[in-house]
C-alpha positions in Angstrom: 20.1 -53.4 9.4 21.2 -50.8 11.6 24.6 -50.6 12.9 25.3 -52.3 16.3 25.8 -49.7 19.4 29.6 -49.9 19.8 29.1 -50.2 23.9 27.0 -52.8 25.4 26.1 -53.1 29.0 25.0 -56.7 30.1 23.3 -56.6 33.3 22.2 -59.9 34.9 20.3 -61.0 38.2 16.7 -61.9 39.2 14.5 -58.9 40.5 12.6 -61.3 42.7 15.6 -62.4 44.7 16.7 -59.7 46.9 19.8 -58.3 46.2 20.2 -60.1 42.6 18.1 -57.1 41.5 21.3 -55.1 41.4 22.0 -55.4 37.6 18.4 -55.0 36.8 18.2 -51.9 38.9 21.2 -50.2 37.2 20.1 -51.4 34.0 16.7 -49.7 34.2 18.5 -46.5 35.6 21.1 -46.4 32.8 18.1 -46.8 30.0 16.2 -44.1 31.9 19.0 -42.0 31.7 19.8 -42.9 28.0 16.3 -41.8 27.1 16.7 -38.5 28.6 20.2 -37.8 26.8 18.9 -38.4 23.1 19.6 -40.5 20.0 23.4 -39.8 20.6 24.0 -41.8 23.5 21.3 -44.1 22.5 23.4 -45.0 19.5 26.5 -45.5 21.3 25.0 -47.7 24.3 22.9 -50.9 24.1 21.4 -52.2 27.8 20.6 -55.9 27.4 19.0 -57.4 31.1 18.6 -61.2 31.6 18.2 -63.1 34.9 21.4 -64.9 34.1 24.4 -65.1 31.1 23.5 -67.9 28.6 25.7 -69.0 25.6 23.4 -67.3 23.4 24.5 -63.9 24.7 27.9 -64.6 22.5 26.1 -63.1 19.8 25.0 -59.9 21.5 29.3 -59.5 22.0 30.0 -59.1 18.3 30.7 -56.4 16.8 31.1 -54.3 20.3 34.0 -52.2 21.2 33.8 -52.3 24.7 31.4 -54.7 27.1 30.2 -53.8 30.8 29.0 -56.8 32.6 26.9 -55.9 36.0 26.0 -58.7 38.7 25.2 -58.6 42.3 28.0 -60.6 44.4 28.0 -62.4 47.6 31.4 -60.9 48.8 34.2 -58.7 47.6 37.0 -56.6 48.2 34.7 -53.4 48.5 31.0 -53.1 48.5 31.3 -51.9 44.8 34.1 -53.0 42.4 34.9 -53.2 39.0 37.7 -55.5 37.2 39.0 -56.6 33.8 37.1 -59.8 32.3 39.4 -62.2 30.4 38.2 -65.1 28.6 38.4 -68.2 30.8 39.2 -71.7 29.6 37.0 -74.5 30.1 32.9 -74.6 28.7 29.9 -73.3 30.5 28.6 -76.6 32.5 25.0 -75.9 31.3 24.0 -74.3 28.2 21.6 -71.8 30.3 24.4 -70.3 32.7 27.7 -69.1 32.2 30.4 -66.5 33.8 31.5 -63.7 31.7 35.0 -64.8 31.0 33.4 -68.0 29.5 31.3 -66.0 27.4 34.2 -64.4 26.2 35.7 -67.6 25.5 32.9 -68.8 23.6 33.1 -65.6 21.7 36.7 -66.6 20.5 35.8 -70.3 19.7 32.1 -69.6 18.1 33.1 -66.4 16.2 36.7 -67.2 15.6 37.5 -63.4 16.5 39.1 -61.7 19.7 36.4 -60.8 22.0 35.9 -57.1 22.9 37.5 -55.8 26.1 35.2 -56.3 29.0 34.9 -55.2 32.6 32.5 -56.7 35.4 31.1 -54.0 37.6 29.8 -56.2 40.9 27.7 -54.7 43.9 28.3 -56.6 46.9 24.9 -58.2 48.5 23.9 -59.8 51.8 20.2 -61.2 50.9 19.3 -63.4 47.8 16.3 -64.8 49.1 13.2 -65.5 46.8 10.9 -62.5 47.4 13.4 -60.5 49.7 13.8 -56.9 49.4 16.8 -55.0 48.3 19.2 -54.9 51.4 20.3 -51.6 52.9 23.5 -52.5 52.3 23.2 -53.3 48.5 21.0 -49.8 48.2 23.4 -48.0 49.7 26.0 -48.8 47.1 23.7 -48.2 44.2 25.2 -44.5 43.8 28.5 -45.7 43.9 28.0 -48.5 41.4 26.1 -45.6 39.1 29.3 -43.5 39.3 31.5 -46.3 38.3 28.9 -47.2 35.4 29.1 -43.3 34.1 33.1 -43.3 34.4 33.0 -46.5 32.1 30.6 -44.8 29.7 32.8 -41.9 29.4 36.2 -43.8 29.5 38.0 -43.3 26.0 40.6 -46.2 25.2 43.0 -43.8 23.3 43.2 -41.3 26.0 44.5 -42.2 29.5 42.1 -42.1 32.3 42.0 -38.9 34.6 
């Protein structure tokens, strides 16, 4: 079995629900970028895109040095924001949906190991209707979200950030 990529980008969202497609769009852009960068980057980063976080994703966290969750948000302090995620107490209310913090807590509980350091990259959206298109607000924020994602990829925890 090949070793796991140390970096995991776990994007969530429904491409059929307007601004909820943000995670999927950024995951697609990252996958295309990785394909163009060659094996050196492809071996370092795994991209997973799903409609929502589920308890099964706990196994995707195992053996990673860092994880970036990407999701749309209905509101936030700025149109694009990124913040650390810590394990959240309390089990998910269903087996088919959980938060990044709940997933990290499940990692601790199920795998009996500390979860990898994690961040959540959120892009504020305004329209999440089924069949809706990406809003102008969300579309305008995609480039800023991409810059934050690139910064996260380049970040070396052994060195202070610029």
